[in-house]
N, C-alpha and C positions, 0 to 999 in steps of 0.2 A: 295447420299443416306443420309437421316437424321433420327434421332430418335426424334420423336415428342411426347411430353406428352400432352394428351388431357386435357384441362382445365376441372376439375370436374364440373364447372358450365355449361359446354356445353356437358357433357357426354351423355345425352339422345339423342343428334343429331347424335353422332358417334357410340355409342354402337350397334344399330341394324345392322349396316353395317359390323362390325368386330367381333361380338359376336361368330359367327361360328367358327372362327380361335381359339379363346380361348376355346370354348366348346370341339372342337375336340381334343386339347391338354390335357385338363382335363380328358376327357374320356379315351384317350390312356394311361394316367399315372394311373388313378383310385385311386388317393389320396385325391380328393376333390369333392364336390358336385357342378356342374355347376350352380345351382340356387342360392346357397349361395354365390359363387364367384360373380355372376351377381348382387345380392343384394348389396353386399359390394362395387362393382365398382360404382353402381348407387348411392349409398349414400356417395360416396367420400372417403371411407376408403381404397380403393385400387385404384391405378392409371392405366390407359390404356395408353400404348405407341404404337406408329405406326412406321414402317419402311417404309419411304416414299421417292420416288425417284424424286419428283416434278410432277409426273403424276399418279403414281400407288402406292397403299399400298401393299407391298410384305409380310409383316408380322405384327404381333401384340404380345404384351406382357402385363402382368399385374403384378404390383409390390406392395409389402407391406413393409412399414417401422414399425419396432417393436423392441424396446430395443436395439437399435445400430446395427440392422441387416436389410439389404434390401433383401427381399426374392422375387425372380422372381417366382411367383406362377404358371404361365402358359405362354407358348410361342408357337406360331404356325404360319405357313405361307408357302409360296412357295419361291424357289430360295434362300435357306438358305445362300449359299455362298456369295451372294450379300449383305446381311444385317447382318451376324454374327458379323462383326467388330463393329457394333453399340453397342455391349455389353460394349464397353469401355465408351460410353456415359452414360449408365445406372450405371456403376461403378463410374464415376465422380459425377453423380447425388447423389449416395449414400455417397461419400466422402463429398459433399457439405452439405448434411443433417446430417453429424456427425456420419455416420455409420462406424463401424469397419470391416464389412465383407459383402459380397454378397453371398447369398445362392440360389440354384436353386433346385426347386422340379420338377424332370422330369425323363425321361427314362434313363437307363444306357448309351445309345448311346451318350448322351452329353459328356460322359468322353473322347470319341475319338476326339471331335472337341474343347473342352475347356481344353487345356493342362495345364493352370495355376490353375486349380481348383483340389481340393483333394476330393476323394470319401469318403463320410460318409453315409454308407448304400446307400440310393438312393438320397441323398442330396449332391450337389456339392457345394464347398465353396471356394472363393478366398479371402484372407485377403487383405484389402486395406491399 
């Protein structure tokens, strides 16, 4: 399983196939507008990541870099246990980009599976 960041120059090829995973996550959390997230992905301000096993994409995430923080804006898919370890790749990406932390905007259920993150209201954060 690999975390693959979609090249923003090719996002229009990939987004239509995985948009539903991101939209579903956004709607469940209720903290963002799917149309705004889509616009920001398509213009390259947010990055689309895919959890890919060589044949199938099991999950997708969208990240944003801002002021030393990498925020996982939305994340969704199937078979979470297969690709949850890929969060380490996103954390390494954040380190490489000079970020001091990773934050997750999501449901409280992420607290159960992301033991190294602290709850800040509905935002989870792990210092890098």
